[in-house]
C-alpha positions in Angstrom: -1.1 3.6 -39.9 -2.8 6.3 -42.0 -4.9 3.7 -43.8 -5.9 2.2 -40.5 -7.0 5.6 -39.3 -9.1 6.2 -42.5 -10.8 2.8 -42.0 -11.5 3.7 -38.3 -12.9 7.1 -39.5 -15.2 5.4 -42.0 -16.4 2.9 -39.4 -17.1 5.6 -36.9 -19.1 7.5 -39.4 -21.0 4.4 -40.5 -21.9 3.4 -36.9 -22.9 7.0 -36.1 -25.2 7.0 -39.0 -26.5 3.5 -38.1 -27.2 4.6 -34.5 -29.3 7.5 -35.8 -31.4 5.2 -38.0 -32.0 2.8 -35.0 -33.0 5.6 -32.7 -35.5 6.9 -35.3 -36.8 3.5 -36.4 -40.2 4.2 -34.9 -40.5 7.3 -37.1 -39.8 5.4 -40.3 -42.9 6.7 -42.0 -42.2 10.4 -41.2 -39.9 12.8 -43.0 -36.3 12.8 -41.9 -35.2 15.8 -39.7 -32.0 17.8 -40.4 -29.8 15.6 -38.3 -31.2 12.4 -39.9 -30.4 13.9 -43.3 -26.9 14.7 -42.3 -26.1 11.2 -41.1 -27.8 9.7 -44.2 -25.4 11.9 -46.3 -22.4 10.7 -44.2 -23.4 7.1 -44.8 -23.5 7.9 -48.6 -20.0 9.4 -48.4 -18.5 6.4 -46.7 -20.2 4.1 -49.2 -18.7 6.0 -52.2 -15.3 6.2 -50.6 -15.3 2.4 -49.9 -16.5 1.7 -53.4 -13.7 3.7 -55.0 -11.1 2.1 -52.7 -12.2 -1.4 -53.8 -13.0 -1.0 -57.5 -11.4 2.1 -59.0 -9.0 1.3 -61.9 -5.9 2.5 -60.0 -5.1 2.6 -56.3 -6.6 5.7 -54.7 -5.1 7.9 -52.1 -7.8 8.0 -49.4 -6.6 11.1 -47.5 -6.4 13.0 -50.8 -10.0 11.9 -51.7 -11.2 13.1 -48.3 -9.4 16.4 -48.6 -10.8 17.0 -52.0 -14.3 16.2 -50.8 -13.9 18.8 -48.0 -12.4 21.3 -50.4 -15.4 20.9 -52.7 -17.9 21.1 -49.8 -16.4 24.4 -48.5 -15.6 25.9 -51.9 -19.1 25.5 -53.2 -20.5 27.7 -50.4 -19.3 31.0 -52.0 -16.3 32.4 -53.8 -14.6 33.5 -50.6 -14.8 30.3 -48.5 -12.1 27.7 -48.8 -10.4 24.7 -47.2 -6.6 25.3 -47.0 -3.8 22.7 -46.7 -0.9 23.6 -44.5 1.2 25.0 -47.4 -1.5 27.6 -48.1 -2.3 28.6 -44.5 1.0 30.6 -44.1 0.3 32.7 -47.2 -3.0 34.2 -45.8 -1.5 37.0 -43.8 0.9 38.3 -46.4 -1.6 40.8 -47.9 -2.1 42.8 -44.7 1.5 42.8 -43.3 5.0 42.6 -44.5 6.3 42.3 -48.1 6.0 39.4 -50.5 7.1 38.7 -54.0 4.5 38.3 -56.7 2.9 40.0 -59.8 0.6 42.3 -57.8 -3.1 41.4 -58.4 -6.0 40.6 -56.2 -8.1 37.7 -57.5 -11.4 36.0 -56.8 -13.5 33.2 -58.2 -16.5 34.7 -60.1 -19.0 32.4 -61.7 -16.4 29.6 -61.5 -13.8 31.7 -63.3 -10.6 33.1 -61.8 -11.1 36.8 -62.1 -9.0 39.9 -61.3 -10.6 42.1 -58.7 -7.9 44.8 -59.2 -4.2 45.2 -60.0 -2.1 46.7 -57.2 -0.7 50.1 -58.2 3.0 50.1 -59.1 3.3 46.3 -59.5 4.3 44.3 -62.5 0.6 43.5 -63.3 -0.4 47.1 -63.0 2.4 48.3 -65.3 1.7 45.6 -67.9 -2.0 46.7 -68.2 -3.9 44.0 -66.3 -7.4 45.3 -65.5 -10.2 44.7 -63.1 -12.6 42.1 -64.5 -9.9 40.2 -66.6 -10.5 36.5 -66.6 -7.3 34.5 -66.0 -7.7 31.2 -67.9 -4.0 29.9 -67.7 -1.1 30.4 -65.3 2.2 29.2 -66.8 0.2 27.2 -69.3 -1.9 25.4 -66.7 -5.6 25.8 -67.0 -7.3 27.6 -64.0 -10.6 25.9 -64.4 -11.4 24.1 -61.1 -8.3 25.6 -59.5 -8.6 26.7 -55.9 -7.9 30.3 -55.1 -4.9 29.5 -52.9 -3.5 27.4 -55.7 -3.6 30.3 -58.1 -2.1 32.7 -55.6 0.7 30.2 -54.9 1.6 29.9 -58.6 1.7 33.6 -59.0 3.9 34.3 -55.9 7.4 33.1 -55.6 11.0 34.1 -56.0 11.7 37.7 -57.2 12.6 38.3 -60.8 11.3 35.0 -62.0 8.7 35.1 -64.8 5.0 34.2 -64.6 3.0 33.9 -67.8 -0.8 34.5 -67.5 -3.4 34.2 -70.2 -6.3 36.5 -70.0 -9.7 36.9 -71.6 -11.0 40.5 -71.6 -14.4 41.8 -72.4 -14.6 43.4 -75.9 -11.2 41.8 -76.8 -11.6 39.1 -79.4 -8.3 37.3 -78.8 -6.8 35.8 -75.6 -4.2 38.2 -74.2 -0.9 36.8 -72.8 1.2 38.7 -70.2 4.8 37.7 -69.3 5.3 39.2 -65.8 8.5 39.3 -63.8 7.8 38.9 -60.1 8.8 41.7 -57.8 8.4 42.8 -54.2 4.8 44.1 -53.7 5.0 47.5 -52.1 3.5 47.9 -48.7 2.9 51.7 -49.1 -0.8 52.2 -49.5 -1.3 56.0 -49.5 -0.1 58.8 -51.9 -1.1 62.4 -52.3 -0.6 65.6 -54.3 -2.1 69.1 -54.4 -3.9 69.3 -57.8 -4.3 73.1 -57.4 -3.7 75.3 -54.3 -6.2 74.2 -51.6 -7.5 71.2 -53.6 -6.0 67.9 -52.5 -5.8 64.4 -54.1 -5.5 61.4 -51.8 -4.9 58.0 -53.3 -5.6 54.9 -51.1 -4.5 51.7 -52.9 -5.5 49.2 -50.2 -6.1 49.0 -46.4 -3.2 47.6 -44.4 -2.4 47.8 -40.7 -0.7 51.2 -41.1 -2.9 52.8 -43.6 -4.7 55.3 -41.3 -1.4 56.6 -40.0 -0.2 57.2 -43.6 -3.5 58.9 -44.4 -3.3 61.3 -41.4 0.3 62.2 -42.4 -0.6 62.9 -46.0 -3.8 64.9 -45.1 -1.9 67.0 -42.5 0.9 67.7 -45.0 -1.6 68.9 -47.7 -3.6 71.0 -45.1 -0.5 72.6 -43.8 1.1 73.2 -47.2 -2.1 74.8 -48.6 -3.1 76.6 -45.3 -6.3 74.5 -45.3 -8.1 72.7 -48.0 -11.2 73.8 -50.0 -11.8 70.3 -51.2 -10.4 66.7 -51.4 -10.6 64.0 -54.0 -10.3 60.6 -52.4 -9.3 58.0 -55.0 -10.4 54.4 -54.1 -10.4 53.1 -57.6 -9.0 49.6 -57.9 -8.7 49.4 -54.1 -9.5 45.7 -53.3 -10.0 46.4 -49.6 -8.0 44.9 -46.7 -8.2 45.5 -43.0 -11.8 46.5 -42.0 -10.7 48.6 -39.0 -8.6 50.9 -41.2 -11.6 51.6 -43.5 -13.7 52.4 -40.4 -11.1 54.8 -39.1 -10.9 56.5 -42.5 -14.6 57.0 -42.6 -14.5 58.3 -39.0 -12.1 61.1 -40.1 -15.0 62.8 -42.0 -17.9 61.8 -39.9 -18.8 63.1 -36.4 -21.7 60.8 -35.6 -23.8 57.9 -36.8 -23.1 54.4 -38.0 -20.3 53.6 -40.4 -21.0 50.0 -41.1 -22.9 47.1 -39.5 -22.0 43.4 -39.7 -24.9 41.0 -39.5 -24.7 37.2 -39.5 -26.6 34.2 -38.3 -24.6 33.9 -35.1 -25.1 36.8 -32.6 -21.3 36.8 -32.0 -20.8 37.9 -35.6 -23.1 40.9 -35.3 -21.4 44.2 -34.8 -22.0 47.9 -35.5 -19.1 50.4 -36.0 -20.0 54.0 -35.3 -18.3 57.4 -35.8 -16.8 59.4 -33.0 -16.4 63.1 -32.6 -12.7 63.6 -33.3 -10.3 66.5 -32.7 -9.6 67.3 -36.4 -12.1 69.5 -38.1 -12.2 68.2 -41.6 -15.4 69.7 -42.9 -14.3 70.5 -46.5 -16.2 68.8 -49.3 -15.0 65.4 -50.5 -15.4 63.5 -53.8 -14.8 59.8 -53.7 -13.7 58.0 -56.9 -14.7 54.3 -57.3 -14.8 51.7 -60.1 -15.3 48.0 -60.6 -12.0 47.3 -58.8 -13.2 49.0 -55.6 -14.1 46.2 -53.3 -14.8 45.3 -49.6 -13.3 47.9 -47.3 -13.2 50.6 -49.9 -16.9 50.0 -50.6 -17.5 50.5 -46.8 -15.9 53.9 -46.9 -17.8 55.0 -50.1 -21.1 53.6 -48.7 -20.7 55.3 -45.3 -19.8 58.7 -46.7 -22.6 58.5 -49.4 -25.3 57.5 -46.9 -24.3 60.4 -44.5 -24.2 62.8 -47.5 -20.7 63.6 -46.5 -19.1 62.9 -49.9 -20.2 62.8 -53.6 -19.4 59.4 -55.1 -18.1 59.6 -58.7 -17.0 57.0 -61.3 -18.5 53.6 -62.0 -20.2 50.9 -59.9 -18.0 49.1 -57.4 -17.2 45.4 -57.2 -19.9 44.3 -54.7 -17.9 42.3 -52.2 -20.0 42.7 -49.0 -19.3 39.6 -47.0 -17.2 38.9 -43.9 -14.9 35.9 -43.6 -13.3 34.2 -40.6 -10.3 31.9 -40.5 -10.1 28.9 -38.2 -7.1 26.6 -37.8 -7.7 22.8 -37.9 -5.6 19.8 -36.8 -2.7 18.9 -38.9 -1.9 22.4 -40.0 -5.0 22.7 -42.1 -7.2 25.8 -42.1 -10.7 26.9 -43.2 -11.8 30.3 -44.3 -15.6 30.8 -44.5 -18.2 33.6 -44.7 -19.9 34.5 -41.4 -21.7 37.7 -42.1 -22.6 40.5 -44.5 -21.7 44.2 -44.5 -24.5 46.8 -44.5 -24.1 50.6 -45.0 -25.6 53.0 -42.5 -28.9 53.1 -44.4 -29.1 49.3 -44.3 -28.0 48.7 -47.9 -26.3 45.4 -48.6 -23.1 45.8 -50.6 -23.0 42.1 -51.6 -23.5 41.4 -55.3 -24.7 45.0 -55.8 -21.8 47.3 -55.0 -22.0 51.0 -54.5 -23.7 53.0 -57.3 -22.0 56.4 -57.9 -23.9 59.6 -57.6 -22.4 60.8 -60.8 -21.4 58.1 -63.3 -18.2 59.0 -65.3 -16.3 56.5 -67.4 -12.5 56.5 -67.2 -10.6 57.9 -70.1 -7.4 59.9 -70.7 -8.1 63.4 -71.9 -5.6 64.1 -74.7 -4.0 67.6 -74.6 -4.6 69.5 -77.8 -2.2 72.1 -79.1 -3.9 75.5 -78.9 -4.7 76.8 -82.4 -4.2 80.4 -83.1 -7.5 82.1 -84.1 -8.4 85.5 -85.4 -9.6 86.5 -81.9 -6.2 85.5 -80.4 -4.4 87.9 -82.9 -6.7 90.9 -82.0 -5.3 93.8 -80.1 -6.1 93.8 -76.4 -5.7 96.4 -73.6 -2.3 95.1 -72.6 -1.1 95.7 -76.2 -2.0 99.4 -76.2 0.7 102.0 -76.0 1.4 103.1 -72.4 -1.1 100.6 -71.0 -1.1 100.3 -67.2 0.7 97.2 -66.0 -1.5 94.7 -64.0 -0.9 94.7 -60.3 0.3 91.5 -58.6 -2.4 90.1 -56.3 -0.6 88.9 -53.2 -3.7 88.9 -51.0 -4.9 85.4 -51.9 -3.4 82.3 -50.5 -4.5 80.5 -53.6 -1.8 82.3 -55.6 1.0 80.6 -53.6 2.9 78.1 -55.8 2.6 74.4 -55.0 5.7 72.9 -53.6 7.0 69.5 -54.7 4.1 67.1 -55.4 4.4 63.8 -53.5 2.5 61.6 -55.9 2.8 62.5 -59.6 2.5 65.5 -61.8 -0.7 67.3 -61.0 -1.2 68.2 -64.7 -0.9 64.6 -65.7 -3.6 63.6 -63.1 -5.9 66.2 -64.6 -5.8 64.3 -67.9 -7.7 61.5 -66.0 -11.4 62.2 -66.9 -12.7 61.1 -63.5 -10.2 63.2 -61.5 -10.8 66.2 -63.8 -14.6 66.0 -63.3 -14.2 65.6 -59.6 -11.9 68.7 -59.4 -14.3 70.7 -61.5 -17.1 69.8 -59.1 -15.1 70.8 -56.0 -14.1 74.2 -57.6 -17.7 74.8 -58.7 -19.0 74.0 -55.2 -16.6 76.6 -53.8 -17.7 79.2 -56.3 -21.4 78.7 -55.5 -20.8 78.6 -51.8 -19.2 82.1 -52.0 -22.1 83.4 -54.1 -24.6 82.2 -51.5 -22.6 83.8 -48.7 -22.6 87.1 -50.5 
């Protein structure tokens, strides 16, 4: 029955193409228009299919040939467009809702190579040291060249505690690196925070899920209450691969009172949209430094671009990933689906993120600052005022809120975070800004 259907399909395509040529027979000496070119290509497709069915060395599976042809057609448009069989369609929503078991990386196809956009914090891949930009050449020994994105995702997801072995090529590493990773539940928590110093907060957003903005509001309110207001905030969007657009818009809106946040422009008028800021109830006017790197993509780039264009935040780190396109998903008959690009993102100043990313205002490479043991010097051994006989004892300064101890951090040890060169630089900038602001006021 299926073979008969395929033959009917080929016949229909052939006669459709033939009808086009008969209608345009009087224009045989003129260039073909777009429709004529389409039907001519369809005729070529049916010819090739029929030739393979008749003469290929082995029997061919016509439905598979047709599916592969469609997969190639869509997949060659751009890295984010794909034709999905029924088994891949159900996986699509896992990244934005619920839990799933895997190794914890976001991937894309870049220059035909399966590439890590970013590892998800706290996952097996993150703990093992997988990095943004790593090229995955094998999964469980199978070459990834020519592999569809959904196929790679399916191989890396699966039952918890089972092992996945991936082979990685990394820039500046001469040998292929192999990682044996045990699948685990990928955490749905996307926000963490800590007070680095009294009145200076650190907010880590790992991805944008349906509940992210609620989590952000909770963490900000806790830090603001605990510190009796903030003098500055570090918003860490490093290795944030994006997610739900609406959540990124709402995060930007927390720090903007007016103006555009992001615009979406496509060929179809229905895909054009502008998201603008609204005047909210919360007064969050304290200075913000946003951290980005090569793993910051899509929705996280929208936040960084909006706050940068409105001069609402200083962007620090390294250039972001550059994923500035919008995809839509359509279901097809038989359980198949298609995901394809319909528009591009633009920052408030009209900058396209696609292929360019967000350039930081201050470029700072990541490194861990090693703590050095303090060496005793001659100056340290000299007598000071406090060492003199009958010296007056220093008074305790209880007038400043800044002297209040920080209660239990909710993310990680604040001292450990300040060994991160980018976090340390951001904190120094915020403290310096506060000092100069007080000098100007006086």
